N, C-alpha and C positions, 0 to 999 in steps of 0.2 A: 496486384490486388492483395488485400489483407489476408485472404484465404490461402494464398500461395506461399509455401515455405520455400525459401531459396535454398537450393541444393548446396551451394558453396558454403553458406552459413551453417547448414546442418553438418556437412562434412568436417568443417573446421571445429565445430562444437564437440563432435564425437570422435575426432581423430581418424576419420575414414580416408583412405587413399583410393579414390575412384579409378586410378590408373592401374591399380594392383601391382605397383612397383615394389611395395613393401610387403614383407611376409604377412599373410592373412588379410591383406587389404587394409591394414591399419598403419597410420603414420607412426614413426618412431616418437617416443616421448621426448618432447622438447623442453620439458620443465616449466612450461607456462602455467600460471595460476588461472583459475576460472575468472570469467568476466564479471561475475556477480556471486553473491552469497545468497543462499535460499534457506529459509527456515520453514520446515513443513510441520505444522501443528495439528494435533488431533485431540478432540475432547475425550475420547474413549481411552482407557488404560490398555496397555498391551502393544503388541507389535503393529506399527503403522502398515496399513495395507493388508492386514491379516485376512480380510475377506476377499481379496483379489483371487482370480482363478488359480487353481492349484498348479496348472502347467506353465503359467506365465508370470504369476505374481512375484515369484522369487527373482525373476529377471528384472522386473521393474524396481524392486527394492535394492537389488545388487547394483543396478546402474546408478541409482541415487547415492548409495553408500560409497561406491567406487569413485564417484565424481569428486569427492572431497570438497564439494561446494554446497552440500545440503546437510543441514542439521535437522534431525528428526526428533521431535519432542511429543510425548503422549501425555494423557491425563491433564490436559490444560483447560483452564477456565479463561474465557475471553472477558476481560473487564471493560475495556473501553479503547477508543481511538481518540487521542487528545487533539488539541487545537493545532499541534505541529505535525499531525499525521503519524505519531508514534503509537504502536500497539502495546497496550498494557495487558499482561497475562499473569495468571497465578497457577503454579503447579505445586501441589501439596503444601500450600502455605508460603511457598517461596515466590515473592513478587518479582517480576522482571519487566523491563521496558525495552521493546525492540525498536531501534531507530531504523525505520524502513522507508523505502521510496514507493513501494507497491504492496498492496494487500489483496490477496485473492481469497474470498470466503466461499468455501464449498459446504453448504449447509442443508443438504437434503434435496428432495425432488418435489418441491412445492413452488409454484410460480410466485415470486415475490420481487417487487421492485421498490419497496419502501425506502431503502437507502438512496436509490436513484431519485425518488420523489423528494426526499428530505434535502438532497444536495442541490436541487434546483434553486437558482438565484444566489448560491453561495460560491466561494472560491473553490469548492470541491466539485462543482457541477461538471467540469470537464475531466474528472478523475474517477468517476464511478461507472463501471461497466457491468451490465447484468448478462450472465452467461449460464449455460448448463440448465439445470432444473429450475432455477430462479427465472430464467429467460422464458423457457417453455417447458413445462413439466410433462405434458401429455406424451405418453409413450416413449419418454426419453430413456436411453440406456446409458450406463456409466461410461461406456467407451466413447460415446458422442460427447458427453459432458467433459471428459478429460481432454478430448480432441479440441473442443472449443477453448478450454483453458490454455492448452499448449499453443494454439494459434494466436490467441491474444497475447500471451507472454512473449512470443517471438516478435510481435508487431506493435506492442503497446506504446512505444516511443515514436512511431511513424506519425507524421503530421496528418495524414489522411484517415487515421483511425480516430473516430470521434464518438464519444459515449452517446448511446441512444441511436446512433446512425451506423453502428457497426453490425456486422453479421459474421460471426465466426462459426461456421458449421461444416461438417463433413457430410458426404452423402449418407443417406440412411443405410445402416448396416444390415447384414443378413438376419441378425437376431431380431431387430426391430421390424423388418419386413414380415418375418414369420409370426411375430406377435400380432401384427395388424391382420394377417390372414386368419389366425386363430380367433381373434376377437370377433370377427364377423360370424363365426359359427357358435359363439357362446351366447 
């Protein structure tokens, strides 16, 4: 199922030794380079993920930085996606074209599927996935939105993952359950 993250792929990606034969349960560095390059863009200036939880935010940023596979760029204006699927951006007047094979847009918690609608009947129809707040904004917490994006990223090239017919979501978290309870009393 698309929601299932395969443990072996996870272990391989993060260098985990599930047998604990290596010190700390981590495989020794084998010098391999990442399978892909990621560019994490943010419109806001300043540290990416600055609003993440104080106790765990630094861990998420460190894992991205240490991966050597993620370029983090802030203060970006998104200009357009051209006919070849390249993303055009502007940062402080410096124009840049990213030659990409996938674009994930995280743009707030408002249900929106206009890109999916515009893609219908075009060659992009099978390439637009709506997730997170754009998929369902009601009571969505950031943790679930990130989870949906991660699950899609892991499975995006699988043949059975079809735009509009996919559902990448984790179980409702404790924060969201508490919010639902509190909402009944308000």
